TORMAR-735531 format. One record per residue: x, y, z of N, C-alpha, C in turn; residue in three letters. Coordinates in steps of 0.001 Angstrom, whole numbers, padded with zeros to 6 digits, always signed. Last residue first. Layout:
<seros>
XYZXYZXYZALA...
</seros>
This chain:
<seros>
+001648+066745+042721+000360+066490+042104-000265+065208+042600PRO+003040+068627+045130+003125+067272+044602+001760+066933+044015ILE+002600+071016+046349+003065+071076+044967+003249+069693+044351LEU+002045+070992+048984+000914+071221+048080+001330+071218+046617HIS+004574+070605+050100+003516+069637+050366+002361+069761+049397ALA+006406+072621+049761+006289+071640+048680+005151+070656+048900ILE+006054+074185+052160+005870+074763+050837+005596+073701+049786TRP+006670+072464+054201+005362+073124+054233+005036+073687+052858HIS+009268+071885+053491+008256+070857+053341+006850+071431+053415PHE+010525+074345+054082+010526+073832+052718+009443+072785+052528LEU+010113+074474+056881+009552+075492+055999+009470+074995+054573THR+011562+072254+057735+010134+072345+058041+009452+073341+057118SER+014133+072954+056931+013445+071861+056254+011956+071880+056534TRP+014503+075189+058685+014645+075298+057233+013884+074199+056526LEU+014226+074379+061370+013208+075236+060768+013306+075305+059254SER+015251+070859+061646+015185+072256+062033+014218+073053+061190GLY+014396+067536+062724+014628+068537+061673+014463+069955+062199MET+016297+065429+064902+015070+066158+064607+015343+067302+063640ARG+018757+063413+063258+018036+063838+064448+016778+064585+064024ALA+021290+061205+062270+020057+061892+061925+019278+062204+063195LEU+024699+061924+063148+023515+061075+063225+022288+061881+062824ALA+027612+062620+061112+026580+062977+062094+025409+062020+062041SER+029450+061922+059164+029808+061695+060559+028661+061900+061532PRO+028065+060051+056347+028558+061261+056993+028778+061004+058469GLY+026635+058916+053262+027455+058676+054448+027977+059972+055025GLY+026914+059742+049810+026199+059106+050916+027167+058855+052063LYS+026322+061707+046857+027181+061294+047982+026329+060692+049089PRO+024320+060265+044159+024624+061308+045130+025585+060800+046204PHE+023550+058187+042484+024592+059112+042008+025028+060156+043028PRO+021531+056739+044114+022854+056169+043824+023888+057211+043380ARG+018937+057385+044592+019944+058195+045285+021371+057756+044948ILE+017547+055521+043002+017370+056953+042747+018460+057784+043407MET+018213+053011+044058+018634+053356+042705+018579+054865+042470GLN+017035+053185+046573+018466+052893+046484+019008+053253+045103ALA+014307+053614+045984+015118+054703+046546+016611+054443+046437PRO+012557+052893+043208+013495+052232+044107+014423+053297+044692ASP+009130+053998+042947+010528+054079+042566+011386+053356+043613LEU+006365+054177+043373+006975+052868+043151+008389+052954+042584ALA+005289+057289+041757+005336+056296+042825+006145+055069+042420PRO+006480+060483+040926+006225+059132+040426+006302+058137+041574GLU+007343+062624+042438+005925+062540+042104+005569+061139+041640GLU+009719+062750+045093+009311+062311+043764+007799+062325+043631SER+012223+064309+046734+010757+064263+046699+010338+063913+045279VAL+014967+063942+048832+014450+063707+047480+012939+063553+047567LEU+017277+065697+050650+015894+065227+050684+015416+065133+049241VAL+020458+065647+052261+019668+065565+051039+018240+065117+051355PHE+023151+067427+053693+021904+066715+053905+021086+066767+052627GLY+026723+067032+053385+025445+067648+053045+024288+066781+053542HIS+029111+065713+053617+028941+066937+054392+027651+067679+054102GLY+028718+063427+052041+029669+064447+051634+029534+065761+052368GLY+025372+062850+053083+026514+062446+052287+027400+063628+051928GLY+022246+061528+054317+023405+062405+054421+024519+061922+053505GLU+018714+061572+053409+019960+060915+053768+021072+061955+053841TRP+015268+060911+052734+016296+061812+053254+017522+060995+053629ALA+012516+060756+050451+013611+060106+051169+014660+061126+051578TRP+009431+060053+049206+010183+061119+049865+011240+060473+050745THR+006976+059285+047072+008360+058912+047335+009121+060085+047901GLY+004256+059985+047448+004606+058835+046613+006038+058357+046822PRO+004089+060931+051008+003988+061166+049571+004359+059930+048781GLY+006469+061140+053787+005162+060964+053168+005207+061206+051668PRO+009763+059537+054068+008715+060476+054445+007421+060217+053701GLY+012420+057729+055443+011349+057744+054452+010230+058648+054952THR+015940+058130+055890+014590+058289+056398+013613+058291+055219TRP+018948+056171+056269+018201+057360+055888+016821+057348+056491GLY+021970+054513+055535+020978+054863+056547+020277+056147+056144ARG+022759+052231+053012+022717+053635+053408+021616+053860+054432VAL+022741+049789+051879+023591+049953+053059+023562+051368+053622LYS+019523+050093+050825+020680+049227+050703+021492+049324+051976GLY+018489+052385+052652+018449+052243+051202+019677+051409+050826PHE+016647+052072+055627+017916+051905+054926+017661+051754+053439ARG+015018+054310+058007+015050+053179+057078+016452+053052+056507THR+012826+056059+060191+014182+055604+059878+014125+054372+058980ALA+010255+058164+058950+010644+056978+059706+012032+056544+059252VAL+008622+061344+059409+009554+060473+058689+009902+059279+059573PHE+007131+062720+061247+006395+062040+060189+007287+061186+059314GLY+009326+065485+061665+008346+064571+062232+007545+063962+061090SER+012381+065483+059674+011161+066072+060225+010265+065026+060860PRO+015882+065100+060412+014659+064591+059796+013415+065175+060448ALA+018620+066849+059505+017730+066606+060634+016355+066261+060095ARG+021946+066683+058579+020566+066490+058154+019729+066167+059379LEU+024619+069023+058911+023811+067905+059393+022443+067884+058749ARG+025976+070668+055972+025980+070246+057367+025029+069107+057658GLY+023986+072331+053514+025285+072048+054117+025101+071567+055555ASN+021385+070754+051575+021872+071783+052496+023240+071368+053018THR+019282+070144+048845+020585+069892+049452+020965+071061+050346ARG+016596+068423+047379+017018+069581+048166+018308+069225+048898PHE+015311+067404+044386+016323+067066+045388+016751+068365+046059VAL+012315+066414+042786+013113+067464+043417+014112+066870+044398SER+010780+065652+039797+011472+065072+040944+012408+066141+041489LEU+007834+065399+037810+008891+066220+038396+009489+065473+039581ALA+006909+063372+034992+006924+063665+036422+008062+064612+036780HIS+007493+063549+032163+006134+063609+032701+006149+064068+034149LEU+010134+063590+031637+009254+063984+030547+007815+064076+030975GLY+011343+063122+033978+011401+062021+033016+010532+062314+031795ASP+013319+065634+035656+012074+065192+035029+012342+064007+034111SER+014519+067576+038488+014686+066555+037454+013322+066221+036855TYR+015991+070210+040144+014738+069757+039544+015053+068804+038395VAL+017397+071019+043204+017668+070420+041897+016371+069832+041365LEU+018094+073583+045301+016967+072797+044802+017284+072335+043388HIS+019927+074236+048210+019947+074124+046760+018822+073183+046339GLN+019637+076601+050850+019395+075262+050317+019484+075327+048804ALA+020777+078483+053617+020742+078286+052173+020501+076824+051831THR+019265+080543+056172+020065+079408+055738+019849+079177+054249ARG+017508+082510+056910+018917+082784+057084+019832+081641+056682GLY+015020+081469+056183+015360+081581+057593+016837+081818+057840GLY+016261+080551+053115+015093+080445+053991+015567+080507+055440VAL+017119+080849+049937+017529+081360+051246+016296+081415+052132ASN+017925+078631+047347+016891+079193+048206+017525+079682+049496LEU+018913+078249+044060+019372+078492+045416+018268+079184+046183ARG+018391+075656+041585+018083+076932+042215+018756+077020+043580TYR+018412+074165+038388+018964+074186+039741+018775+075587+040309ALA+016743+072061+035982+017055+073352+036574+017685+073155+037947HIS+016945+069364+034931+016422+070483+034154+016899+071825+034683LEU+018430+066229+034712+018442+067509+035418+017961+068621+034487LEU+016340+063414+034076+017458+064281+033701+017310+065628+034417ARG+015378+060054+034503+015284+061431+034995+016541+062217+034611TYR+015259+057316+033856+015149+058311+032797+015041+059753+033252GLY+015677+055624+036034+014329+055726+035464+014164+056908+034518GLU+018296+057421+037830+017627+056209+037365+016233+056526+036831SER+019497+060603+036599+019184+059641+037650+018540+058415+037017LEU+021941+062915+035384+020898+061923+035139+020745+061006+036351ARG+023744+064686+036458+022941+065131+035314+021796+064178+035021LYS+024416+065506+039826+024252+064455+038809+023331+064937+037684PRO+026176+068596+040400+024961+067797+040550+024904+066709+039486ALA+028251+070323+039995+028571+069061+040651+027357+068161+040827ASP+027184+072618+038904+027993+071766+038026+028332+070415+038649THR+025092+074591+039405+025164+073284+040070+025947+072277+039236ALA+024185+077132+038547+024654+076153+037563+024737+074740+038137ARG+021041+078630+039593+022482+078396+039733+022882+077299+038750VAL+018462+081060+040045+019025+079944+039289+020526+079856+039519SER+016845+081941+043098+017808+082270+042046+018326+081003+041361LYS+013976+083181+044481+014647+081934+044157+015547+082190+042954VAL+013403+085600+046935+013681+085350+045516+014466+084049+045366VAL+010759+085723+049165+012162+085364+049016+012407+084998+047557THR+008389+088435+049133+008789+087056+048816+010304+086898+048766PRO+007705+090501+051935+008257+090404+050584+008722+088981+050301THR+005024+089223+054078+006148+090070+053704+006605+089842+052289GLY+002840+087686+054560+003904+087622+055558+005126+088437+055158THR+001181+088851+052311+000732+088494+053652+001835+088552+054684GLY+001283+089164+049535+002334+088419+050224+002013+088084+051664PRO-001077+088691+047300-000968+089387+048578+000067+088640+049409ASP-002087+088872+044001-001051+088437+044924-001013+089325+046149PHE-005613+088441+043401-004369+089196+043295-003362+088734+044354ARG-007312+085806+041874-007019+086493+043131-005666+087183+043020GLU-008078+086520+038418-007614+085655+039489-007381+086483+040744ALA-010985+087909+036900-009613+088044+037364-009296+087027+038451LEU-013132+085719+034904-012801+086919+035654-011364+086900+036124GLY-012940+083272+033556-013851+083409+034691-013513+084627+035533ALA-012902+082266+030211-012356+083156+031228-013382+083409+032319ASN-013838+078774+029674-013748+080187+029336-013159+080993+030473GLY-015748+076425+031586-014893+076763+030461-014934+078256+030180TRP-015678+075118+034678-016307+076216+033948-015352+076636+032837GLN-016153+072214+036576-015411+072844+035490-016263+073927+034841MET-015623+070224+039398-016440+071292+038817-015597+072012+037771ASP-013906+068247+040005-015281+068075+040484-016197+069183+039995ILE-011259+066438+038795-011975+067704+038655-013426+067470+039051ILE-009129+064584+040923-010254+064619+040009-010847+066020+039968THR-006432+062477+041849-006990+063816+041723-008129+063754+040725SER-004911+060216+044180-005737+060506+043014-006158+061956+043047MET-002807+057651+045441-003159+059061+045339-004020+059257+044105ALA-002663+054921+045509-002130+055642+046659-002444+057135+046615VAL-003900+051839+044613-004106+053273+044413-003649+054033+045659LEU-001566+049254+044130-002596+049830+044983-002673+051331+044735LYS+000444+047756+043022-000700+048126+042166-001868+048662+042987ASP+002591+047673+044684+001625+046574+044799+000368+046828+043980ASN+003949+050035+044340+004562+048830+043793+003647+047619+043863ALA+001117+052297+043734+002391+051910+044333+002893+050595+043737ASN-000265+054759+041502-000269+053418+042088+001109+053070+042632TYR-002459+057516+040976-001086+057036+041126-001107+055722+041907LEU-004808+058870+038682-004549+057997+039816-003111+057519+039804GLY-006785+061509+037599-005442+060951+037587-005254+060117+038838ARG-009155+063121+035505-008857+062236+036633-007453+061678+036463GLN-008895+065037+033499-009990+065155+034459-009759+064288+035693TYR-006582+066791+031846-006693+065527+032567-007747+065693+033669VAL-007271+068299+028744-007248+068478+030195-007436+067115+030862ILE-007625+068026+026037-006415+067466+026610-006280+067688+028097GLY-009933+068865+024640-009003+069875+025160-007667+069312+025616SER-011380+066564+023749-011108+067668+022831-010024+068621+023332SER-011464+064647+025862-011139+064254+024490-010729+065426+023610GLU-009843+064663+028894-010911+065299+028118-010565+065205+026639HIS-008703+061611+030176-008338+062848+029484-009522+063376+028693VAL-007958+059933+032946-009120+060179+032092-008908+061561+031492LEU-005244+057699+033742-005810+059021+033478-007160+058893+032788TRP-003192+055956+035951-004348+055885+035066-004940+057283+034967ARG+000258+054919+036511-000836+055891+036532-001986+055444+035642GLU+001766+052507+036837+002162+053743+037503+000990+054711+037614VAL+002347+049097+036959+001324+050112+036717+001694+051356+037509LEU+005440+047740+035927+004591+048248+037011+003575+049259+036494ARG+007383+046615+034280+005992+046211+034116+005050+046721+035179GLY+009986+047475+034277+009616+046514+035314+008149+046104+035263ASP+010281+049044+031979+011424+048257+032437+011070+047243+033515ASP+007835+050422+031456+008261+049335+030590+009352+048468+031209ARG+005131+051197+033448+006565+051399+033264+007156+050181+032560ARG+002099+052087+032052+002833+050995+032689+004315+051180+032395VAL-000749+053974+032105+000696+054064+031925+001377+052980+032746LEU-003724+054314+030375-003057+053556+031428-001565+053538+031142THR-006352+056515+029698-004964+056172+029398-004376+055457+030608LEU-009625+057037+028452-008761+056445+029476-007368+056153+028932PRO-011107+060058+027535-010394+058896+027010-009496+058334+028105VAL-014402+061512+027780-013017+061369+028220-012434+060078+027655VAL-017065+063748+027532-016333+062670+026852-014869+062655+027259PRO-019231+064298+030255-018072+064826+029536-017341+063668+028849VAL-021207+063259+031875-021613+063892+030633-020484+064444+029794GLY-019693+062136+033938-020662+063188+034238-021020+063989+032985LEU-017770+060930+031586-017663+061205+033013-018558+062393+033302LEU-017875+058450+029059-018373+059715+029604-018165+059763+031102GLU-015309+057302+026778-016422+057093+027688-016856+058445+028223GLN-013452+055903+024103-014052+057088+024713-015223+056689+025600THR-011319+053083+024863-012368+053746+024085-012952+054929+024840PRO-007843+053578+025905-009142+052929+025904-010152+053680+025062GLY-004555+052959+025412-005582+053965+025144-006917+053247+025030VAL-001713+052274+027293-002932+051724+026719-003963+052837+026585GLU+001695+052511+027016+000476+053285+027273-000699+052658+026538ILE+004702+051884+028545+003710+051313+027654+002383+051967+028006ASP+007210+054426+029035+005981+053742+029450+005292+053056+028278TYR+009470+055572+027855+009591+054968+029184+008397+054088+029534LYS+008743+056591+025416+009974+055809+025477+010097+055063+026804ALA+006549+058100+025970+006303+056844+025257+007563+055983+025211VAL+007961+060217+027275+006961+059422+027992+006737+058089+027297ILE+009537+061358+025328+010198+060731+026469+009231+059837+027239GLU+007545+062343+023597+008488+061349+023094+009214+060635+024235SER+006126+064290+025203+005502+063027+024780+006489+061967+024321PRO+006917+066008+027863+007619+065655+026624+007085+064304+026150VAL+005907+068736+029693+005532+067382+029312+006157+067096+027949ILE+008312+070757+031550+007435+070482+030414+007065+069012+030310PRO+008304+072635+034304+008716+071288+033922+007800+070843+032789VAL+009116+076152+033854+008223+075045+034156+008854+073722+033762LEU+010744+078680+035270+010969+077651+034265+010141+076425+034650GLN+010372+082156+035816+009954+080796+036136+010173+079857+034958GLU+012155+084430+036727+011976+083887+035374+011632+082409+035510ASN+011913+084893+039472+011763+086006+038535+011536+085530+037109ALA+010114+083297+041855+011101+083049+040813+010896+084077+039718GLU+009548+083495+045316+009327+084072+044004+010471+083708+043074GLU+007812+082496+048208+008939+082298+047326+008594+082831+045949LEU+006920+082662+051490+006659+083280+050193+007920+083154+049353ASN+005592+081396+054438+006501+081137+053324+006042+081862+052076THR+003681+081720+056425+005077+081851+056802+006068+081667+055672GLY+001392+079982+054641+001620+080515+055984+003105+080531+056307ALA+002343+080739+051230+001602+079981+052231+001934+080564+053589SER+002915+081192+047827+002677+081854+049104+001856+080940+050008SER+004930+081366+045043+004249+080445+045938+004137+081123+047295VAL+005147+082671+041771+005144+082947+043214+004369+081849+043939ILE+006789+083611+038853+006141+082520+039555+006260+082753+041039GLY+007257+085259+035795+006992+085357+037220+006320+084092+037729MET+007482+085136+033022+008437+085957+033745+008220+086036+035236GLY+004087+084512+032471+005407+084681+031854+006294+085626+032658PRO+002812+083189+035596+002619+083924+034357+004002+084139+033754GLN+001308+081906+038443+002240+081650+037347+001851+082506+036152ARG+000902+081622+041899+000675+082465+040723+001719+082111+039681TRP-000602+079889+044483+000434+079825+043458+000021+080707+042291ILE-001103+079480+047930-001495+080175+046703-000310+080167+045736LYS-002393+077413+050469-001237+077749+049643-001735+078372+048351THR-003583+077055+053698-003885+077591+052368-002571+077936+051671VAL-004795+074986+056273-003640+075445+055514-004066+075894+054118SER-006847+073798+057556-006689+075239+057789-005528+075831+056994SER-007347+071497+055011-007678+071851+056387-007599+073354+056562GLY-006021+072786+052396-005936+071497+053060-006142+071730+054551SER-006390+074423+049389-006818+074409+050785-006760+072982+051314GLU-004855+076327+046974-004974+074982+047527-005304+075063+049006ALA-005305+078099+044139-005480+078231+045584-005749+076832+046128ARG-003569+079156+041353-004070+077997+042084-004155+078351+043560VAL-003519+080635+038173-003584+080865+039609-004183+079625+040258PHE-001648+081382+035221-002437+080448+036016-002384+080847+037484GLU-001646+083216+032061-001075+082666+033275-002052+081789+034024GLY-002780+084065+029703-001696+084879+030248-001098+084321+031533SER-004873+082412+029113-003780+082466+028144-002579+083212+028697ALA-005662+080839+032290-005918+081787+031208-004738+081743+030243THR-007135+079035+034908-006175+079038+033816-006611+080038+032756SER-007470+078438+038235-007913+079343+037187-006813+079444+036142GLN-008510+076171+040638-007554+076413+039561-008166+077359+038543VAL-008581+075322+043811-009333+076210+042926-008342+076664+041868ASP-008380+072182+045352-007707+073212+044578-008707+074006+043755LEU-008344+070645+048411-009228+071111+047348-008536+072281+046669VAL-006726+067749+049719-006748+069186+049465-007749+069464+048356ALA-005874+065322+052204-006644+065761+051040-006564+067272+050932ALA-004461+062358+053622-004515+063805+053473-005273+064155+052207SER-004221+059848+056135-004704+060259+054819-004770+061782+054770GLN-001177+059380+058074-002601+059651+057929-002966+060041+056494PRO-001119+057127+055719-001386+057123+057150-000565+058236+057788ARG-002774+057695+052549-001665+057267+053394-002097+057198+054841GLY-003849+058547+049902-004366+057490+050771-003228+056919+051602PHE-004376+061833+049094-003330+060845+049302-003835+059830+050320TYR-006281+063678+046752-006283+062847+047961-005073+061928+047949VAL-007754+066550+045492-006530+065761+045498-006463+065007+046819VAL-010174+067990+043431-009952+067281+044688-008705+066419+044552LEU-010714+071135+042011-010074+069835+041889-009836+069258+043279GLN-012571+073318+040060-012282+072861+041419-011802+071425+041313ARG-011637+075624+037484-012042+074306+037952-011771+074162+039437ALA-011920+077552+034623-011809+077598+036081-012393+076302+036620ARG-010069+078257+031609-011105+077561+032371-010910+077873+033853TYR-008319+078442+028602-009047+079205+029630-010149+078382+030296PRO-005190+076928+028199-006619+076802+027900-007420+077528+028973THR-002603+076992+029120-003181+078250+028663-004628+078159+028241GLY-001805+073766+028054-001374+074923+028857-001970+076202+028273GLU-002274+071738+026322-003445+072292+027002-003101+073491+027877ALA-000185+070409+025150-000607+071667+024544-001782+072325+025218GLY+000010+068058+026595+001102+069023+026690+000705+070386+026145ALA-002354+066815+025702-002216+067188+027114-001133+068259+027276VAL-001643+066403+023037-002795+067256+023340-002742+067718+024799LYS+000455+064660+023368+000717+065949+022731-000413+066923+023020THR-000964+062522+024419+000027+063196+025252+000379+064560+024690LEU-002459+061813+022165-003150+062341+023343-002179+063046+024279PHE-000368+060988+020472-001286+062048+020042-002014+062650+021233ALA+000774+058916+021900+001567+060124+021708+000684+061290+021268LYS-001333+057057+021697-000916+057567+023003-000154+058869+022845ALA-001402+056537+018962-002560+057165+019598-002180+057769+020940ALA+001178+055386+018777+000820+056543+017965-000354+057289+018585VAL+001161+053172+020539+002042+054319+020800+001674+055564+020007PRO-001281+051420+021858-001027+052047+020566-000160+053281+020784ASN-002789+049055+023258-001444+049600+023443-000983+050151+022098ASP-006100+049491+024114-005209+049217+022991-003868+049874+023253ASP-008803+048035+025972-007709+048999+025823-006757+048539+024724ALA-011289+046875+026651-010848+046914+025258-009739+047942+025032ASP-011836+048864+029562-012234+047773+028679-011677+047998+027281ALA-009455+049718+032058-010303+050126+030958-010590+048956+030030PRO-009706+048263+035370-008967+048467+034126-009902+048866+033006PRO-010563+049914+038368-011021+049046+037298-010232+049303+036030MET-009475+052005+039844-009028+050648+040143-009411+049697+039019VAL-010820+054209+038921-009397+054112+038639-008844+052729+038920LEU-013407+053843+039832-013186+053869+038389-011720+053718+038035SER-012985+053976+042610-013496+052757+042009-013189+052721+040522LEU-012127+056639+042890-011252+055554+043301-011689+054244+042661ALA-014412+058028+042003-013181+058094+041238-012260+056944+041599VAL-016257+057392+044014-016550+057065+042618-015277+057023+041795ILE-014936+058416+046305-015281+056998+046217-015532+056566+044780ALA-014739+061143+045687-013524+060352+045911-013813+058867+045763ALA-017425+061891+045546-016575+061998+044358-015347+061123+044500SER-018152+061468+048227-018791+060687+047166-017940+060714+045911LEU-016547+063390+049472-016397+061984+049828-016992+061086+048748ALA-017514+065757+048305-016123+065376+048092-015927+063898+048399PHE-020180+065718+049229-019899+065730+047795-018480+065259+047533LEU-019822+065861+051984-020438+064667+051416-020152+064577+049927ALA-018798+068422+052382-017907+067283+052575-018496+066012+051982MET
</seros>
């Protein structure tokens, strides 16, 4: 634990300090983003520390194994363990009481052209992190001038060694850092063991009534149907070319989970949850939960295209949403 605490303190300090002599160079930025996008499949095994500086603060240690044929991630947060397997034609998420499988997994791609269209990106001079050459990148959202992220990118491979997320007050709210890296193939990944039974299959759907675009450049990529605990939820996946944003929709009443607080998004009554941006509301006979990776978003703008308002009052959340949140908690970078 001392190693993780020391790593977190060092990384937090380095992410708060602006890079010296940074240069807002779209060409250089796009070149590094292209390298990051092409790093998929690079063979390595790494341990990664992920921390959210909230109330309460949460942290997880990830054991990541990447190969040309797929990826395996084991995430440990206290006594909770989530396992993720990814390979062509298969994606599985397994945790306590939850196993989900997508027969033809569709990843959220990094699109450099969309990123440089939305963000001003400063590229700093090469520096060293524990003897490894890395390049600092600072991402500032162009439409409102907000600092969103700071990265340290491995110069030759494009692997992001450090990543910090900032809120609307330019305060560091989440960070991840690689604390141990072994290049090359590191043997077989842990084999899939469903533990709690056969995985629930996640099926693609058309979702023709879903908004195709949201605020801040998010576009609809995929839509899925989940059957959890005998109930059905629809999962809409959006992206701005860098971040993933999920909207979960169920029929009937919305029941908010513990840890959410009542709030208003303009004139809309809803709830705010943990993470960079998690909001719940009702509309058109449905319950909605939006989970964003990008911090400092305006919830009133993000939920604008969706139905709002309904006859029922928000109450305590049932088993379906509890199960879904247990699953997605470890999937927010």
